[in-house]
C-alpha positions, 0 to 999 in steps of 0.5 A: 660735604666740602666747601667746593661742592657747596660753592658748587651747588650754590653756584649761578643756575642756566637761566630758562630761555624763553623760546626753550619754554614755548617749544616746550609748550607747544610740543606738549600741546601737540602730544595732547591733541594726539592724545586725545585723537587716539582716545577718540579713535580707541572708543569708536573702535570699542562701540564698533567692536561691541556693535559687531559683538551684539550682531553676531549674538544677534545672529546666532541667536536666530539661527538656535532659535530657529532650529530650536522651533524646527527641532523641538517646536518652540516659539521663534521669539522667546528663545532668540531673546533668551539665546541672542542674550545667552550668547552676548552676556556669558562671553561678555562676563568671562571676559570682564572676569580675566581682564580682573583677574590680569589686572590684579595680578598686575598690581600682585607682580608691582607690589612685589617688584617695589619692594623688592626695589625699596 
């Protein structure tokens, strides 16, 4: 390395501007507030989706239980309970399995991408 390059690296560093640092801290605080608000809204939305799914499963389970009670003579409450649980658990399980597959695929794609760059 040449003497000029070494001198340039050891040369005067830019002084930090306290106003700039304060504005960076304020911007970071605002970004954190916005992030926290978004997290709260997404949590609320998640509970809303869960509630709608549960009410749809209960309604569909009641409809199936009513039809099975008329057609096969089954009692309403146990049939309603079983079909409501099936209508809620099976789609939820499928969704969880699909999400895990997607995550595994994403992880393997990232590993392959990183190994190609490395």
